[in-house]
N, C-alpha and C positions, 0 to 999 in steps of 0.2 A: 504493500501499500505508501510507502512512504516514496519509493519511483515515481508513484501516481500523480503523489501532492505535489511534488517538485516542478513538474510539469506545467501547471498552471500556475504557478504561485508567481511565478515571474512574471508572467502575463499581467498579473493585479498591480502589480510596482508600477510596470509602466501605463498599464491604461489609467492610472493616475493621474500623471502628469507631471511626472518628478522631476521633469526636466524642462520648462518652457522658457528659451530665451526673449522675450519679450514684455517680461515684467518687470524690469530693474529700473523703473524712471526715481525711486527711493533711494537707490542704491548709489555708492561712491562708485565715480568713475574706474577707479584701480580694482574696486572689486569685481567690477561688470566683465572689465578686462580679463580678471582669472576665472567669471560664467564661462564665458564665451570661450574660454579654452578647454575648461570642463566639458563642457557640450560637444566640443569637435573630441575629444579624446572618447568621451562617452559613445558615441556615436558608430566608431571605430571599435568599441567593445574592448577600450584600455579603461580598466575602471583604476587602474590604480593611477596611474597619469589621473585622471579627473578626480580622484580622491583628493590628492596630492592641491590640486590648482583650488579645489571647494577649499581645502585648510587654511589656506593661503584669503581666499575669499569671509570667509569666518572669521579670520584674526581682525580683517579691518571692518566687518560690519556684523556684529554679535546682536544684533536687535532683529534681524529681520528671517521669521520664519521659514519663508522657502529655501534658504541657503540650505538651514539644519536639513530639511526635508529632503534635496540633494544629495546633501552626503549622503543623508539614511541611505537613497537608493542606491548610492556607490560602495556603498559599507553590505547592503543587501546582497548588493550582485557577487561580491569577494568573499560572502560567507560570513562576514563579521557580522553576526545579527545583535550580538550583545552592542557591538560600539551603533549598530542602526537605533537601536531601541533608544540608547542613550540622546540621540541623535533630533527623534522624534518626542521624547519627552520635552529637550529642548523646544522645539518647534513648536508643541501644543501650548507650552506655557507661553511662549507669545501669541498665540491664536487658537485661541479656547476652540471656537467654534466652526474648526476646519473638517468638516468630514472627510476629504481625502487624506488627510492627517492619519486622522482615526483608523479608514481602512488598511492604510499602508501597514501602520500599527500592527494592527491584526493580521496582516500578512506574515509579518516578521515572527509574531507569535505562534502563528500556526505552523511556520519552518520548524519551532522550538518544539513543537508538541504542547503548548499551552494551549489547548484547545477554548478552555470556559474565560480564560482572557482575551481570546480571540472573540468569541460571542460578544461578552462585553463591549471591545471596541465596536465592532459592529454597529451594534446596540446605538450608542452612540454617534458611528455616523449616519446611519437613516436617522438620527432624529435631528440633526443636524442637516442632512440632504435626505428626504426617502425617497428619490428617484436615484439613488447612485446605486449601480446594480453592483459593482463589485463588492458592496457589502453583504448583499445576498448573496452571491457567491463566496465568500467566505465565509461567510455564518453558516451558508449550509454546508460545505465541508467541514466544517467543525463541527458540527452536529454529528456528522457523519462520522467520523472518527470517534465520537463518542456515545455513539450508537442511538443516536436519536433520528431513526430513519425517515419516520412519517416528518417531523418537524422540517427537515434537512429538505424534503422533498417540496415542501411547500414555501422556503429560501427560493429554491431553483427556480418552481413553477413564478415566481416574483421578479426573479431576477430573468428570467426569458421573457417576460413582459414588457421589461424596460431597455432589454437588451436581445431583442428576436435571431439577432445574427452573430451571436455569440458561440462559436463551437467549445469552448470548456465549458460553457453550463449545460451545454447539451450531452459532455462526455462527462461532467459529472452527474447528472442527473439518470443518467446510465448507469455509472458506476454504482448510485446509491440504489436503482432497481434490480439491478444484480445482484447485489446482497442481500433482497427482500423474495428473490429469487421468479422474478418477474422478468423471463429471459429475452421473451420475444419482445415485449417495454423497452427491454436496455440494448437489444440491438440495436432496434429503430434510432436509439436516440446515440447512439454509436456510428452510427450508418451519418446521421444528419449532420455528425459533426466532421465526419470522412466530407461530407459532401461539401462542406462551407472548409475545409482545411483537408486541401487533399494529402499535404505533410506531417498530418496528426498520428503518428508513428502507434501512441498507447491505443489511440482509438480500434488501428488496424490489429492490432494485438488483443484489445480485449474483447474486439467482437471474435476473433478465431478463438479465444477461451471460452466465452460463450456457447458460441458454438460446436466445441468438443464436447463442452459438459450436456448439450441439448443429444447431440447422438451417442454418448455412452448413458444417457438413463433410458433413452427412447422417447418419440418425439409423441408428445399428448397431439391431439388433432389441432388444439389451440396454438402450437410452439411450430406445426409446418408451416406457418406461413417462413418462417427462420429462411428455409430454402430461396423463397421467393427475394431475398435480401443479399444473399450467398454472395452474390459476383460483385455487389460492391464493397464490399469486406476484403480488398484486394488493393494495394496501393498502384499497383504495374497493368497500365493498358493491357500490357503483353499478357500476364497472366491470366486478368480479368478474362482476356477473350479463351482462356483456357476453360474458365469454369460458365462461363455464358454456351460453350460447345458442348460440354456435357449436361447441361441443362435443353440442350437440345434449339436453344435459342441461335441459327446460327449467322441472321443477319446480323443482330446485336454485336458475337464475336466479329464479325467482320468489320464494325463498324468501329470497335476497338481496336482490329489492327490498324486500320488506315490512319484512325487519329495515332497511333505509337508510329506509325511510316512520317508521319508529317512533323512529328516532335524529335524521330533520330530517323531522319533520309539517310544514313549510312550504315544502317542496321540492316542486316540481310534476314531476320526471323521474321521481320513483318512478311515480308512476301513469301515466305518459308512457309509459314504460318497461313495465310491466303491461301497459298496454294493446296494444302492440306485438309483446309475446310474444302473447298472446292474437288479435289478428289473426292474426298469421301462423300459428297452430295452426289457425286454421279461427272460432273461437269471437270469434263479431263482435257478440253482445249484450255479451258481458263485455269485449268491447273499447270498446265503446261507454259504457260503466261506466266503467269506468276515466278513457277520454278524459275524460268529465265531471266528473268527480274533482280531473281535472288542470285541469282550466277553471275552477271554483273557486277555485286556488290560483295562478292564472295566465291572467284573464280577456280580457288584451287581446295573448294571444300567437297569433298566424295559422294556425302550423304547426299547433299543436290543433286548429282548428276546422278545418282542410283535412283531416288525418286523420279526424277523429271524421265530417265528411261522408261520407269515403269508406269507414267505417266501416259507417253510417248507410245508404250507398247497399246495402251488401251483406246489408242485413236487410230491404231493401225501402221503407226509411220516407223515402221521397225529399221530402219536405213539409222534413222535419228536416235534408235532405241540402242542398237548397236554398238555407233559411236562412242554413245554419253558412258556404255559399261565398259568398251576398251577403257576410257578417261579412268573410270571406277578403278578398275583392273591395274591402269597403268601407277595408279598413285598408295591403292592396298592389294599386292600382288598375292595375299590371302584371303583376302575376300569371298569367302563360299559364298555367300549370297549375291555378288555380281554375277559369276561364274552361272551360278544357277539360273537368274534372271537372264544371262547371255543365250542359255542353251534355251532356254525355252525359246527367245525371241527366233533365233537360230531355228528351230521348228516349225514357227509360224510361217518362215519363210520357207521352209521343206528342204535345208540344208543341214540333212539329218547326221550326216558323219560330223560335221565340225559339233554339232550340237550335243552329241554323244560323248565328244572328248570333253566338252566343258560339262555336262550333266558329272560325269566322271570326277573330275576334278572338283566340281564339289561338293561330291560324295567322300571326297579324300579328306576335304577339309570340315567334317564332320555337318553337312549342310546336305539336306534333299528335301524333296517335295513332303516329305511325312514327317518333317521336322521343324518347317517355318511355310507361313502364308506372305510370300513375298507382295501379296497383290493389296496389302492394308498398309496406309498409310497412319502410323499413329499420330494422334493429335494430343502432345504432352511437351507443355513448354520448358523447357534447359533452363 
């Protein structure tokens, strides 16, 4: 659970406006210079130097709450939580009704496992700003860890009313539902988080964990809907195409592969698997076309030559099939499947003597018609 917590608590700090560069009319000019430098370091992820510059700004201007809040944020990023708490305390002393300060301090307390105190700070934040979604999210997370699951869900629902596009809230609500064994509902929330943030790794992982739980325990009728969402639980268009294919959503699988090709124009796998789909649907000419496009990108790949030959054989283009199999054998002299396939191509051309040599060679390599179906092209993403 700790790993999951850290994923979304950092975003709460950032969303609360921990460093804003346009609020310094009341600050000494020299302090503003240090603040601007700190901002530049923070934007590049260099929180150590950002903090050093804020130390100098605070020395020059000790009566401005925002400076303490900014430095607290830097300390939080550096995992100096005790230092962050001191700065938030100083900031709140100067600005007692600032809701952002309370919610950010709550997030630090939350990271330290002080959930009860985090709830108290969130309550204060909500008092001063009832429409601050981060306060409901942080309070819900704290309650979840205190096993106050129903109350946590109420906070997440309120947070979503205020921030309906926040993936972190859907993730937290999904995790809480998972704890209550509402697995199908949990998956829907995880998948909504994924749709909003395609890089939300924890949401993918949790979704897969829930699916395994359901499958190991046996699906109830209510939970069977999980399969309708399963394809979304994969980060990659490539992998998702395989799941859609297995669900017999062939058109959707092809759409994913085309998206993958658009994003990765030099990756032959998109065309390889388009070809596999077309072949398995009986569209052999289209399969040949896609295998050819894949070979343009990977001209030394023997698997592509082999499968293109199989597709060419299906459209009775025996010359092309034999040439492709010659290429496979040139690259892989001990590929028994290639000898078997070439033998069958030669039989189709009624070149029985040469065909027999290839079939015998395949047999000597441990491959024959009784062992393998060369006319099946697997659709399995590697």
